[in-house]
C-alpha positions in Angstrom: 153.0 58.7 227.5 154.9 60.8 225.1 155.9 59.5 221.7 159.6 58.7 221.5 161.5 59.7 218.4 163.1 56.4 217.6 162.2 53.9 214.8 160.6 54.0 211.4 157.6 56.4 211.0 157.8 57.8 214.5 158.3 61.3 213.3 155.0 61.7 211.5 152.9 64.2 213.5 151.8 67.5 212.0 151.8 65.9 208.5 155.6 65.7 208.4 157.4 63.2 206.2 158.1 59.9 207.9 161.8 59.4 208.7 163.7 56.2 209.1 166.5 55.3 211.5 169.2 56.7 209.3 167.6 60.1 209.4 167.1 60.0 213.1 170.7 59.1 213.7 171.6 62.6 212.3 169.8 64.4 215.1 172.2 67.0 216.6 170.6 67.8 220.0 171.5 65.0 222.4 168.6 65.8 224.8 165.9 65.0 222.2 164.0 61.8 223.2 160.3 62.5 222.6 158.3 64.1 219.8 157.8 67.1 222.1 161.5 67.5 222.5 162.0 67.4 218.8 159.2 69.9 218.2 160.7 72.3 220.7 164.2 72.0 219.2 162.9 72.7 215.7 160.8 75.6 216.9 163.9 77.2 218.6 165.8 76.8 215.4 163.0 78.3 213.3 162.7 81.3 215.7 166.4 82.0 215.4 166.1 81.7 211.6 163.2 84.0 211.5 165.0 86.6 213.7 167.9 86.5 211.3 165.8 86.7 208.2 163.8 89.7 209.4 167.1 91.6 209.5 167.9 90.7 205.9 166.7 92.0 202.5 166.8 89.5 199.6 166.1 90.1 196.0 164.0 87.8 193.8 167.3 86.9 192.0 168.9 85.7 195.2 165.8 83.7 196.3 165.2 82.0 193.0 168.3 79.9 193.1 168.5 76.3 194.2 171.6 76.8 196.3 170.0 79.7 198.2 166.9 77.5 198.8 169.1 74.8 200.3 170.9 77.3 202.4 167.5 78.5 203.7 166.6 75.0 204.7 169.9 74.7 206.6 169.3 78.0 208.3 165.9 76.7 209.4 166.9 73.3 210.6 170.7 73.1 210.8 170.8 73.2 214.6 168.7 70.1 214.7 169.6 67.9 211.7 173.0 67.2 210.1 171.2 66.7 206.8 169.5 70.1 206.8 170.0 71.8 203.5 170.8 68.5 201.7 168.5 67.1 199.1 166.9 63.8 200.2 168.8 60.7 198.9 165.9 58.4 198.4 162.3 58.2 197.2 159.5 59.1 199.5 155.7 58.6 199.1 155.5 62.2 197.7 157.8 64.2 195.6 160.0 63.6 192.6 162.7 61.0 192.4 166.0 62.0 194.2 167.8 62.4 190.9 165.2 64.8 189.6 165.2 67.1 192.6 168.0 69.4 191.4 166.7 69.7 187.8 163.1 70.1 189.0 164.1 72.9 191.4 166.0 74.7 188.8 163.1 74.4 186.4 160.8 75.8 189.0 163.1 78.7 189.5 163.1 79.5 185.8 159.3 79.2 185.7 158.9 81.5 188.6 161.1 84.1 187.0 159.0 83.8 183.8 155.8 84.3 185.9 157.3 87.5 187.4 158.4 88.8 184.1 155.2 88.0 182.3 153.2 90.2 184.7 150.1 88.2 184.2 149.9 87.1 187.8 149.9 89.1 191.0 153.0 88.8 193.2 150.9 86.8 195.7 149.8 84.4 193.0 153.4 83.9 191.9 154.4 83.2 195.5 151.6 80.6 195.9 152.6 78.8 192.7 156.3 78.9 193.7 155.3 77.4 197.1 153.2 74.7 195.4 156.1 73.8 193.1 158.5 73.3 196.1 156.0 71.2 197.9 155.4 69.0 194.8 159.2 68.5 194.4 159.6 67.7 198.1 163.4 68.3 198.1 164.3 67.5 201.7 163.9 64.6 204.1 161.7 66.8 206.3 160.5 70.4 206.8 159.4 70.8 203.2 156.0 72.5 203.9 157.6 74.9 206.4 160.5 75.6 204.0 158.1 76.2 201.0 155.9 78.6 203.0 158.8 80.6 204.3 160.5 80.7 200.8 157.2 81.9 199.3 156.8 84.6 202.0 160.4 85.8 201.4 159.8 85.9 197.6 156.7 87.9 198.1 158.5 90.3 200.3 161.2 90.7 197.7 158.5 91.6 195.2 157.2 94.3 197.5 154.4 92.4 199.2 153.7 91.2 202.7 153.8 87.6 204.1 150.9 85.4 203.2 148.3 84.5 205.8 148.4 80.7 205.3 144.9 80.2 206.6 145.4 82.4 209.7 142.3 84.4 208.7 140.1 81.3 208.9 139.7 78.6 211.5 142.1 78.5 214.5 141.6 74.8 214.7 144.9 73.2 213.8 143.4 70.0 212.3 141.0 72.1 210.2 143.8 74.3 208.9 145.9 71.3 208.0 142.9 69.6 206.2 142.1 72.7 204.3 145.8 73.2 203.3 146.2 69.6 202.1 142.9 69.8 200.1 144.1 73.1 198.5 147.4 71.5 197.6 145.6 68.5 196.0 143.5 70.9 193.9 146.6 72.8 192.8 148.2 69.4 191.8 145.4 69.3 189.2 146.1 72.8 188.0 143.4 74.6 190.0 145.0 77.2 192.3 141.9 79.0 193.4 141.6 77.1 196.7 145.3 77.4 197.5 145.2 81.1 196.7 142.2 81.6 198.9 143.9 79.7 201.8 147.3 81.4 201.4 146.2 84.9 200.6 143.1 85.1 202.7 
């Protein structure tokens, strides 16, 4: 029997942030009933967003802006969630407090600009640290990991690089990839980026 997407903590597969009934009331597609329906709706939205993004060329100045990052989230999920692109209004089990999201994101943008200008990190290393900072802040109700990975890839492209592999060169086992990704994020939380760089850059 397929999991229905109603009620607290139902939307938790794939490591996504649990959402409560208020979040779920803001679902836009009326046909979504099961977890599979939701996954499919989000995937269609992400495919459309990626098709659009492939035709664009952004500068690092454009990407490193908290308003642009919110617009990216809306582009990725705006066909599915009314709150797409809006900072989350309450505390979750990970991430900074809601009131600190804006200031923390702006601080990350400034830090990332400093890393680029200092020229002591490779563009890929800058992108990995930018990604980790976004995940740590956890700005949105959901989709934070996908948003942070895409934002990092776009930043790297703006710096003249190619998209990161995000573990694609390793195991094809989804659970193994997720476990490695989460372990690498935890190491980065403690200031050790080697594992996350290895996972992301390949």
